[in-house]
C-alpha positions in Angstrom: 92.9 83.7 108.0 93.1 84.8 104.4 96.1 87.0 103.5 96.1 88.7 100.1 99.1 88.4 97.9 99.6 92.1 97.9 99.7 92.2 101.7 102.1 89.3 101.8 104.6 90.8 99.3 104.4 94.4 100.6 104.2 93.6 104.3 104.9 96.9 106.2 105.9 98.7 103.1 104.1 101.4 101.1 102.9 100.6 97.6 105.0 103.3 96.0 107.4 102.1 93.5 110.9 103.6 93.3 112.1 101.3 90.4 110.7 98.6 88.2 113.1 96.6 86.1 112.3 93.8 83.6 115.5 91.9 83.1 115.0 90.0 79.8 118.3 88.0 80.0 117.8 87.1 83.7 114.0 86.4 83.1 113.1 88.6 86.2 110.8 91.4 87.0 112.0 93.4 90.0 109.9 96.1 91.8 111.4 98.1 94.6 108.9 99.8 96.9 109.7 102.6 99.3 109.0 103.0 103.0 107.0 106.1 102.3 106.7 108.6 99.4 108.2 111.5 101.3 111.7 110.1 101.7 111.7 107.6 98.8 114.1 105.2 100.5 113.7 101.7 99.0 112.5 99.2 101.6 111.2 96.1 99.9 112.1 94.3 96.7 109.5 92.1 95.0 110.9 89.6 92.5 109.1 87.6 89.9 111.7 85.1 88.5 111.7 82.4 85.8 109.5 84.5 83.5 108.1 82.5 80.6 106.0 85.4 79.2 105.7 89.1 79.9 103.2 91.7 78.7 102.3 95.1 79.8 99.6 97.7 79.0 99.7 101.4 79.9 96.7 102.4 81.9 97.6 106.0 82.4 97.6 107.7 79.0 98.7 111.1 80.4 102.2 109.9 81.4 102.6 112.3 84.4 106.3 111.8 85.2 105.9 113.8 88.4 103.5 111.3 89.8 105.1 108.3 91.5 103.6 105.0 90.4 102.2 102.6 93.0 101.0 99.0 93.3 97.3 98.6 93.4 97.2 94.9 93.5 99.3 91.7 92.9 97.0 88.8 92.0 97.2 85.3 90.7 95.0 84.7 87.6 95.9 81.0 87.1 98.7 78.6 87.9 101.9 80.6 87.7 100.3 83.6 85.9 100.3 86.8 87.9 98.8 90.2 87.3 100.5 93.4 88.7 98.2 96.4 88.6 99.8 99.8 89.2 98.4 103.3 88.8 100.1 103.4 85.4 100.3 99.8 84.1 98.8 96.4 84.0 101.5 93.7 83.8 101.0 90.0 83.2 103.8 87.5 83.9 103.9 83.8 83.6 106.6 82.5 85.9 108.3 79.2 87.0 107.9 80.0 90.7 106.1 82.0 93.3 107.0 85.7 93.6 109.1 86.6 96.7 109.8 89.7 98.6 112.9 90.7 100.5 114.0 93.6 102.6 116.5 96.0 101.2 119.3 96.8 103.6 
């Protein structure tokens, strides 16, 4: 059975993002998603590591800071190039390895 990358990385977690950090020195992009938007408790961390290239484009030109961003889709464009679409951004990363997700205690 086919499982989408989004379903795999955000298994049993809402798509709402509590933090998104691009660590240039560590060559990592880390997204923390919450259990639900009502309590905003981080539940899952998605990590793209070994970043070779990073680019982002703002999709939401109105910059509503009161609106919580959320993941629309994680997709693989080609070998080791991933696209992260959120309500506010489109991010492209080329990485050394597959993205992983981990539970936040």
